[in-house]
C-alpha positions in Angstrom: 11.5 4.3 -1.1 13.7 5.9 1.6 13.7 9.7 1.9 15.6 11.8 4.4 13.8 13.7 7.1 15.1 15.7 9.9 18.3 14.5 11.6 17.8 12.6 14.9 19.7 12.3 18.0 22.3 9.3 17.7 22.2 8.7 21.4 18.5 8.8 22.2 17.5 6.5 25.2 15.2 3.8 24.0 12.3 2.0 25.7 10.8 -0.8 23.9 7.3 -2.1 25.0 6.9 -5.9 24.5 9.5 -8.4 24.2 8.2 -10.7 21.4 10.0 -10.9 18.1 9.2 -7.4 16.9 10.4 -5.8 20.2 13.3 -8.1 20.8 14.8 -7.1 17.3 14.1 -3.5 18.1 15.8 -3.5 21.2 18.8 -5.6 19.7 19.5 -3.3 16.9 19.4 -0.1 19.1 21.6 -1.6 21.8 24.1 -2.7 19.3 24.1 1.0 17.7 25.0 2.4 21.2 21.6 3.5 22.7 20.6 3.0 26.3 18.0 0.5 25.8 15.3 -0.9 28.2 12.9 -3.6 27.0 9.8 -4.0 28.9 7.4 -7.1 29.0 4.3 -7.6 30.7 4.7 -11.3 30.9 7.4 -13.6 32.5 10.7 -14.7 30.8 8.9 -17.7 29.6 6.8 -15.5 26.9 4.1 -18.2 26.8 1.4 -15.3 26.4 3.3 -13.8 23.5 2.1 -14.5 19.8 5.9 -15.3 19.0 5.4 -18.3 21.2 3.0 -19.9 18.8 4.8 -19.0 15.8 6.3 -21.1 13.1 9.6 -19.3 12.6 10.1 -19.7 8.9 12.2 -17.2 7.1 10.5 -17.7 3.7 10.4 -14.4 1.6 10.2 -16.4 -1.6 7.6 -18.8 -0.7 5.6 -16.1 1.0 5.4 -14.2 -2.4 2.8 -16.6 -3.6 0.1 -14.9 -1.2 1.9 -11.7 -0.1 2.5 -8.2 -1.4 6.0 -7.4 -2.8 6.7 -5.3 0.3 6.9 -8.5 2.4 9.4 -9.9 -0.1 11.5 -6.8 0.1 11.6 -6.8 3.9 12.1 -10.2 4.1 15.0 -10.5 2.0 16.7 -7.7 4.0 16.0 -9.6 7.2 17.6 -12.7 6.0 20.7 -10.7 5.8 20.2 -9.3 9.2 19.6 -12.9 10.7 22.7 -14.0 9.2 24.7 -11.1 10.7 23.1 -11.0 14.3 22.2 -14.7 14.6 24.8 -16.7 12.7 23.9 -20.1 14.0 20.5 -19.7 12.3 19.8 -22.6 9.9 19.5 -21.9 6.3 18.8 -25.2 4.8 16.2 -23.9 2.4 12.4 -24.8 2.2 10.8 -27.6 0.1 7.4 -27.3 -1.5 5.5 -30.5 -2.6 2.2 -31.7 -4.0 0.4 -34.9 -4.7 -0.2 -35.5 -8.5 -3.9 -34.5 -8.2 -2.9 -31.2 -7.1 -0.6 -30.3 -9.8 -2.3 -27.2 -11.0 -1.7 -25.9 -7.3 2.1 -26.9 -7.7 2.5 -25.2 -11.0 0.5 -22.0 -9.8 3.0 -21.7 -6.8 5.9 -22.1 -9.0 4.7 -19.5 -11.2 3.8 -17.1 -8.3 7.3 -17.3 -6.7 10.9 -17.0 -7.6 14.3 -18.3 -6.1 13.4 -22.0 -6.5 14.9 -24.9 -8.3 12.6 -27.7 -9.5 13.8 -31.1 -8.3 12.7 -34.5 -9.6 11.9 -37.6 -7.3 15.5 -39.0 -7.1 16.4 -35.3 -6.1 13.9 -35.0 -3.5 15.0 -38.2 -2.0 18.6 -37.2 -1.8 17.7 -33.9 -0.1 15.1 -35.4 2.3 15.6 -39.2 2.6 12.6 -39.6 4.7 10.6 -38.5 1.5 12.1 -41.1 -0.6 9.6 -41.9 -3.4 6.7 -39.9 -2.0 6.8 -37.2 -4.4 7.5 -37.0 -8.2 8.6 -33.2 -8.1 9.3 -30.5 -5.7 10.3 -26.9 -5.4 13.5 -26.1 -3.5 14.1 -22.6 -2.3 17.8 -23.0 -1.1 18.2 -19.7 0.5 15.4 -19.7 2.9 15.8 -20.7 6.6 13.7 -21.3 9.9 14.2 -20.8 13.5 12.6 -22.3 16.6 10.8 -19.4 18.2 10.9 -20.9 21.9 14.6 -21.2 21.6 15.6 -18.2 19.5 13.7 -15.5 21.7 15.8 -16.2 24.7 18.8 -16.1 22.6 17.8 -12.8 21.3 17.2 -11.6 24.8 20.7 -12.7 25.7 22.2 -10.8 23.1 20.4 -7.8 24.0 21.9 -7.9 27.5 25.2 -8.7 25.9 25.0 -5.5 23.9 24.4 -3.5 27.0 20.5 -3.3 27.1 18.3 -4.2 30.0 15.1 -6.4 30.2 12.4 -5.9 32.7 9.7 -8.6 32.7 6.5 -8.1 34.4 6.7 -4.5 33.3 4.0 -2.8 31.4 4.5 0.9 31.4 2.5 3.5 29.5 4.5 5.1 26.7 3.4 8.6 28.0 5.3 8.1 31.4 8.5 7.0 29.9 11.4 9.3 30.0 12.8 8.0 26.7 11.6 7.5 23.2 9.2 4.7 23.4 9.0 2.0 20.7 5.6 0.2 21.1 5.6 -3.4 20.0 2.5 -4.8 21.9 0.8 -6.4 19.2 -3.0 -6.9 19.8 -2.7 -5.1 23.0 -2.1 -1.7 21.2 -5.5 -1.6 20.0 -5.7 1.7 22.0 -3.4 3.1 19.4 -4.6 1.2 16.4 -8.4 0.4 16.5 -8.1 -1.3 13.0 -5.9 -4.0 14.3 -7.5 -7.6 14.2 -6.4 -10.9 15.5 -5.9 -13.7 12.9 -5.7 -17.1 14.7 -3.0 -19.5 13.8 -3.2 -23.2 15.0 -0.4 -25.6 15.5 0.1 -29.1 16.5 3.6 -30.4 17.9 4.2 -34.1 17.3 7.3 -36.3 18.2 8.6 -39.2 16.2 11.8 -40.8 15.4 10.7 -42.4 12.3 11.0 -39.3 10.1 13.9 -37.0 9.9 13.6 -33.5 8.1 16.3 -30.8 7.7 14.1 -28.2 6.5 10.5 -26.9 6.5 8.2 -28.9 4.0 5.2 -27.2 2.5 2.4 -29.3 1.1 0.2 -27.7 -1.3 -3.6 -28.5 -1.1 -6.6 -26.9 -2.5 -8.4 -27.1 1.0 -5.9 -27.6 3.6 -2.3 -26.6 2.5 0.2 -26.9 5.4 4.0 -26.7 6.5 5.9 -29.2 8.6 8.9 -27.6 10.5 11.6 -29.7 12.2 12.4 -29.0 15.7 15.2 -30.4 18.0 14.2 -33.7 19.9 12.7 -35.4 17.0 9.7 -33.0 16.9 7.8 -31.3 14.3 5.4 -28.4 14.2 2.3 -28.8 11.9 0.6 -25.7 10.9 -0.9 -23.4 8.4 -4.3 -22.5 9.5 -5.3 -18.6 9.2 -8.7 -18.2 10.8 -10.3 -14.8 11.1 -11.5 -15.5 14.7 -10.1 -14.2 18.0 -10.5 -17.1 20.5 -7.6 -19.2 21.6 -8.8 -22.7 21.0 -8.2 -25.3 18.4 -11.2 -26.9 16.6 -11.6 -30.5 16.2 -12.1 -29.8 12.5 -8.7 -27.8 12.2 -6.7 -30.7 14.2 -8.2 -33.5 11.9 -7.3 -31.5 8.6 -3.7 -30.9 10.0 -3.1 -34.2 11.1 -4.6 -35.8 7.9 -2.4 -33.5 5.8 0.7 -34.5 7.7 -0.2 -38.2 7.4 -0.4 -37.4 3.5 3.1 -36.1 3.6 4.4 -39.2 5.4 2.1 -42.2 7.0 4.8 -42.5 9.9 3.1 -39.2 11.1 0.1 -41.2 12.0 2.1 -43.0 14.7 3.9 -39.8 16.2 2.9 -38.7 19.5 1.0 -35.4 20.0 3.1 -33.3 22.3 1.0 -30.2 22.1 -2.0 -28.3 20.4 -2.3 -24.7 20.6 -2.9 -21.4 18.7 -2.0 -17.8 18.7 -3.5 -14.5 17.5 -1.5 -12.5 15.1 -1.9 -8.8 15.0 -2.9 -7.6 11.4 -4.2 -4.5 9.7 -6.9 -4.6 7.2 -4.2 -4.8 4.3 -2.2 -7.3 6.1 0.9 -5.2 5.8 3.3 -4.1 8.6 3.1 -0.3 10.0 5.7 1.9 11.6 3.8 4.9 13.0 5.8 7.8 13.9 4.9 10.3 16.5 6.8 13.0 18.6 8.1 10.8 21.4 6.6 7.4 20.5 7.1 5.0 17.5 4.6 2.2 17.0 5.5 -1.0 15.1 2.6 -3.4 14.4 0.8 -5.5 12.0 3.5 -8.1 11.3 0.4 -10.6 10.6 2.0 -14.2 9.9 5.3 -12.8 9.1 6.8 -11.9 12.5 10.0 -13.8 12.5 10.5 -12.7 8.7 10.0 -9.0 8.9 10.9 -8.2 12.4 14.8 -7.5 11.9 14.2 -5.3 8.7 11.4 -3.2 10.6 13.9 -2.9 13.4 16.5 -1.5 11.0 13.9 1.0 9.5 13.1 2.4 12.9 16.8 2.9 13.7 17.5 4.4 10.4 14.7 7.0 11.4 16.0 7.7 14.8 19.7 7.8 13.9 19.6 9.4 10.5 16.1 10.6 9.9 15.3 8.2 7.1 11.8 7.5 6.1 10.5 4.4 4.1 7.2 5.6 2.6 5.8 2.2 2.1 6.0 1.2 5.8 6.3 4.5 7.8 3.4 6.7 8.6 3.7 10.1 10.6 1.0 10.6 13.2 
C-alpha cells in the first residue's frame, strides 16, 4: 500500500487550516515530529461551529466494518494505537451491540459482517452493564474499541499541540496560497473550492441526562428502521444518535427526534424520564464513495472526506501525511497527486 516517493524536508514549517479533529491530529503529529506548526481556525476556541462538536466520538473500527469499506477498518485500527500512544487517558472499554428478539436477523447479520467480538449471554451482559440487567438475551462485545467525548478531547488535543511547541490562532482563516509554509487544508465542507464533489451528510444527536442509568461503554441497538447508539458522557449524560441524512440543513426533524428517543426508550425505559439537555446536528464532509482522501499538491495538502469516521480516522490520516512530508511515503488507497 505504501510506496516511496521523493524525499521531503524533515523540518518543513507547517500551517494547518481547520482545528477540528482532522486538523488537530495533523498539527499534533507534525509538532511532535519537530516541525514549526501553526494551526489556524476561523471560529473561536469553543469550536461550536465545527463538525467535530456534534460528533459521537466512537473509536469502533470493528463495528464500522458492517457498513464501511476495508480501508476504514485498516486506518481505524492504526488510529486506535495512535490514540493510546498520544492520548493515554482515552477510555477503551469496548462497545456493546444489542438487539431485541424480533430483530434477531439484524443481530446475526451484524455478527457475520464484523469481527473482533465476543458473544455474551444474558447474565454476561448484566455483569458487563448492570443497568441492562435482563433486558437483552444476547449481545456482541467488542472489547478493544473505545470512545472519546469530542467537546472535552478537542481542547485536550489543542493543549497537547501547544505543549509540543505548536501555535494555535483562532479567528484566523488564511488562504493557503498566501501562507509561507506547507499548508495542510482540513476545512471540511468549507473546502468545496478545492473539492467540488464534497457533500454534507447530516448527523443528528440528542443529549439527555439521567442518574437512573449507568453505562461504561457505547451501546448500539440494531433495528431495521432506526438503529442507534447511546454513548455515555460525564455528568450522568448520554448522547443518542445514529441518523445519516442526505440533507445539508442544520435542523433536527420531529420524526428523527421521536425515533431516536423511542429507540433509547427501547434500550431502557428509564430514558423516558431523562431530561433533554440538547438537540442538534452537524454536517459531515463526504466524497461520493464515503472514503477519506489526502490530495497532494506542490505547496498544499488537503485532507478531507472523513464522513462519519472523523475521530476514528484522523490520527491515521495525520500519520500518513507526516510520512509523506518526512519520508516521501505514499499510500495509494488514500493519497492522490493533484
